[in-house]
N, C-alpha and C positions, 0 to 999 in steps of 0.2 A: 939567402933571400932570393926569391924568384925574380927573373928578369922580365920586365914588361916592355913590350914593343912600343916604340914611339909612334907607330902608325895611327892608332886611334886618336892621339892628341893632334897629330898632323892633319888628320881628316877633319877633326872638329874645327881646327883653325881655318881650313879651307872653306868649310861651310860658313863660318862667321865672315871671312873675307868676301865670300860670294854675296852674302846678304848685304854688306855695306857697300860693296862695289856696285851693286845693282840699284843703290839709292838714286832717286830721281827727283826733279822738280816738276810738279804737275799743276797746271792751272785748272781750277774746279769752278764750273759754272753753277749758278743757283739751282738747287735741286739735285746736284750730283755728289754731295758730300758723303752721304752714307756709302755709295758705291766706291768712291775714291778711297775711303778709309778701309773698306773691305779688301781692296786690291793693293793697298800700300804695303811696302816692305819697310823694316826698320831703317830709319835714317831718311826716309822720303820727306820732302817738303811739299805741302799742299798749299797752293796759293789760291785764296778765295777771291773770286772775281767780284766786282761791285754788284750789289743786290742782296736780297734776303735769302739766306740759306736756312731752310726749315729744320728745326730741332724737334725733340731733344737729340743731342749728338753724344755718342759714346766713343771714346778713344781707347783702344786696347793694344796699341802698338807704339813704340817710341818714334814718333814722327813730329814734324813741326807744322803747325797751322799758322799761316801768316795772311793777314787780310790786306787787299788793296784798298785804297780809299773808297768808302761807301759799302764795304763788305759787312754784313750783319748776320749773326746767328740768332734766330728767334726761337725761343724754347716753346712757344705755343701755349704758355700758361700752365704747363704740366711738369712737375718734377724739376730736375736740374736742366738748365739749358745746355750745358756742356759738362760731361762727366769724364774724368781721366782715370783709367785703371791700368796704367803702364808707366814704367820709369822713363826718365829722360825725354819727356814731352814738353814742347814749347808751344804756347799760344800767344801770338803777338799781333798787335795792331788790328784787332777785331772789335766791333761793337757786339756785345753779348747782352741780350735783353729778354725779358718776359718769361722768367721762371715761374713755377707754381708759387703759391702763397701759404703752404702748410708749414707752420712752425714746428709741429711735432715730427715732420719728416725732413726738416732742415733744408727746404728747397733753396737752391743756390744757382747763381749765374754760372760760375766755374767751380766745380767741385773736384777736389783731388783726393782720391781714396788712398788706402794704406799702401798700395803698390806704386804710387806716383812719386817715388823718390827722385830728387834732383830736378823736379819740374821747374820750368821758367814761365811765369805769367807776367808779360810785360807790355806796356803801351796800349792796353785795352780800354775801351769805354764800356762800363757796366751800367745799364739802365733798366729800371722797372723790374728788378729782381728782389726777392725777399732777402736773401743773404747775397752779398756781392761775390766774394771769393772765400772758399772754405777749404783749408788744408787739414784733412782728417787722417792723422796717423802717418803721414809721409814725412821723411826727413830731408833736410838740406834743400828745401824749395826756395826759389827766389821769386818774390812778388814785388814788382817794381814799375814805377811810372804808369800806374793805372789810375783812371778817373772813375770813381764809384759814386753814383748818386742813387740813393734809396727811393722807396716808394712814398710819395707824399699823399697818396690817396688812402693810406692806412693810418690809424692812430699809432702813436709812438709805441704803445704796448703790443701792437700787432706786427711791428716791423722786425726784420732781422738785422744783424750786424753788417757793417760794411765789409770788413775782413775778419775772418774767424780762424783760430788755430786750436786744434786739440792734439796733444802728444805729437808735436811736430819739431823735434830737436834739430837745431841748426838752421831752421828756416829764418829768412830775412825778409822784412817788409819795409821797403825804402822808397822814398820819393813818390808816394801816392797821395791823391786828394780824395777825401771822403766827405760826403754830405748826406744829411737827411736819413740816416739809418737809426737803429737803436743805439749801438755803441760803434765808435769808429773802428777800433781794433779790439777784439775780445780774444784773450788767450787763456787756456786752462790746461793744467797737467802737462807742461812742456818744460824745456830747458834749452839754454845756449841759443837764445833767439836775439835778433837785432831788429829793433824798430827805430828807423832813423829818417829824418827829413820828410816826414809826412805832415799833411795839413788837414785839420778836422773842423767842420762847421755844422751847426744845427743838428747835433747828435746829443745823446744823453751823456755818456762818458766818452771822452776822446780816446783814451787808452784805458782798458779794463784788464788788469792782471789778476789771475787766480792760479795759485799753485804752480807758478812758473819761476824757475830758479836759474841763477848763474847767467843772467841775461842783461841786455842794455837797452835803454830808452833814451835816445839822444837827438837833439836838434829838431824836435817836432814843434808844431804850432797848433794850439787849440784856441778857437775864437768863438765866443758866445755860446758855449755849450753848458749843460747842467753841471758837469764836473770835468775838470781837465784831465788829470792823471790819477786814477783810482788803483792803488797798488795794494793787493790783499793776499794774505797767506803765501807770501813769496819771499825768498831769501837770496842774499848775495847778488843784488842788482846794482847797476850803475845807471843813475838817472841824471843826465847831464845836458845842460844848454837847451832845455826845453822852454817854451813860452806858453803861458796861459793868459789870454787877453779877454777880460770881461766874461769869464765863465761864472755862472750864476751862484752856485753853492760853494764849491771848493776848487781852488786852483790845483792843489795837491793833497791827496788823501792817502795816508798810510794806515792800514788796518791789519794788525798781526803781520807786519812786514819787518824783516830783521836783517841786520848786517848789510845795509845798503849805503852806497855813496851817493848823496844828493848834492850836486855841485853845479854852480853856474846857471841855475834856472831863474826865470823871471815870472812872477805872478803879478800882473797888472790888473787890479780889481776894479778900475773905473768902468762903470756901466753906462752905455748909452740909454736913452729913454726906452728904446725898444727892448734892450736887454733887461731892464729893470721891471718890465711888465710881467705879471704872473703868467706861468707856463704850465703845461701838463707835466707832471712828475710821475715817472714809473719807479716804484719802490724796488729796491734790491735787498734781499734778505741778509746779505753779508755786509751791507753798508751800515755803519753806526748811525743810530737815530738819536738826534739831540732835540731838545725842546727849547733851545735858547735862541732861535732864529729871530731876526728883526721883523717888525710888523711890516706886512706888504705895503708898498707905497712910501715907506720911510727909509729904505735902504738906498745908499748911494754907491755901493760897490759890492764886489764878491763877498759872500757871507764870511768865509774863512780862507785866507790865503793858503794856509797849510793846517791840516787837521792830523795830529799824531795820536793814534788810538791804539793802545796796547802794542806798540811797536818798539823794538829794542835794538840797541847797539848800532844805530844808524849815525852817519856822519853828515851834517849839513854845513856846507862851506861855500862862500862866494855866491849865495843866492840873494835875490832882491824881491821882497814881499811888500807890495805897495798898494794903497788905496782900497783896502778891504775893511769890512766891518770889524773883523778880528784878524790880526796879523797871524798869530799862531795859537791854536787851541791844543793844549798838551794835557793828556789824561794821566791820571795817577798810575795806571798800569804800565806806563812806558818807562823803561829803565835803560841806563847807560848809553844815552844818546849824547852826541857832541854837537854843539852849535857854535861856530866861530867864523868870523869874517863875513857874516851876512848883514844885509841892510833891511831894516823895518822902517818904512817911510809912509807917513800920512795915513796910518790905519786908525780907525776910530778907537779901538782897543788894541793895544799892541800885543798883549799876551793874556790868555785865559788859562789859568792853572789852578785847579781846585784842591790839589793834594796838600799835605802838611809837611812833606820833606823839603829840605833846603837844596836847591839846584843852582849850581853856578854855571852859567852859559858863557864861559870863556875857557881858553886853553893856552897855556904857556904865555900868559900876559897879553893875550889878544882876544877881545870879545867881539861884539857886534855893534853896528851903528843903529841908534834909535833917534828918530827925527824929533821926538818930544823931550829929549834929554837936554835940559838947559844946564850945561856943565862947563867947567873951566879946565884948561890944560896949561898950567903955569910953566911947566918945564918943556912944553912944545914937543913932546914925544908922540903926539897923535892919539894918546889915550887919556880919557878924562881922569881928573884927580879923585873923583868919588865914584863909588859903585852906583849902578843904575838898578832901581827896583821898579819894575813895571806895574806891580800890583801892591795893594795894601789891604788892611782889614776891611776898609770901606768897600772895596771892589768885591770882596768875598761875600759881604752882606748883600750887595746889589744882585749878585748872581744867584744867591739862595732865595732872596725875597725881591723879585723884580719891582713890586709896588713901592719899595723903598726909594726908587729913583726920584720920586717926588721930593725927597729931602736932600738931594745932592748938593744944592747950593745953600743949605741952611747953615747957620752959625755953628751948630753942634757938630756937624760933619767936618767943617773946616777946622775946628779945634782938635778933633781926633786926628786929622791928617797932619796938623802942625805938631802935635805931640809925638806922632810916630817919627817925623823927620828929626825932631830933637833927641828922641830916645829910640835908637834903632832896635833895641831889645823888645820893643812893643810890636815889631813886625811879626806877622805869622810866618810859618814856613812857606816857601814858595821859590820863585825864580829870582835870581840875582845875577847881574852881569858885573863882575868885579873889575873888568878892564874894558869898559865901553869905548868904542871908537869915536873920535871927534868928527870924522867925515866918512861918507859911505865909500866902500871899495868901488873900483871902476865897474860900470855896468857891464854885464856879460854881453857879448856880441849877439845880435839877432840871428836866429837860425835861418839858413838859406834853404828854404823848402823849394821843391820843384815847381816849375810853372805848370799850370793846369793843362791837361792833355786835350780837354774839350776844344773842338774847332769852332 
């Protein structure tokens, strides 16, 4: 085997050491950022002085941009305000504003390209951008403690997302506040991501998952949005300790989502008068469309606390679904899901299931709590003495023929329900909880989301 001299490796190490040893901290006055970036060496820290630094800005070296209070990068309304094409770049404590507004070109406040691995985007204020932050193909990026407010001068259908990921494995999005975009976080074709302790208000979907696997959504708060957590075409997720407060249509939507653990979440469907008012709805071609919505002006809560649509092998435990028009809508295409230890409280309809199969929503002698279950527990073991059946043949007729609701209180309907109670064999296929709980499990702790970064 030929012997290679260590001199070339030694020389390369010297070059690398010289580059890092020459790293410096440079204060940059407004108007000097392009020149400072051109002169920078890897490892430099560029401190942006207060004032407006004109953009667009392109970062092609691994440097740190940190803003003093009052430092602003203004994109001038064209393209991306800040574009990162280098690994190990940090952008911290800067206000970034005024990107272009082209959806086809995905104009963004801070855009990280495929080369921008291990980037850190933290403590920034994003204002008047189409998309706030976009991680496009870079892995192991940290997006944390940013305050993102979208453009309210655009219709919802014309806005971009607050934070967006494409093929960004290992990226974490934590402790951010997002308002007024299209979706709070939108991710597609990714894996091994963490979305935690974020807060979302006045968006379409708080979290919108598409083709993103082996990931976690935890301790987030969604308030007054169209949908809280829309999980679509994604597998092996952990969805834990999130809160949906007054989201209009669905607190949690699972569409072709499989093998997830859904644990300790709270969907509180109680709507304020402002939340109950009609709003603009932007359709999503991947979102299931149903025709059973309540008449506008008559709803008192979120339409569906949880909608399970063609989703399989998921485990729901320790969740609280409260104050919705429908507690859970479960479609016939969903198989091998487990529901145990959940609480269904004060929903106008606890369960909607139109299939004919018999489903037992209990596991190892432990079912769920149902607030409308007037049951006895003579042996005091915390489990009702009789099974709970949320639906009967009358419910199925009402779902198929809504006009029949006029007969709900008629003597004939009451006789049918009495007969079903006396003769359980008359019940159609559907959901049964053979071990319903007598009291709700302890309420999950409220997520501790980050304080807003806005001054």
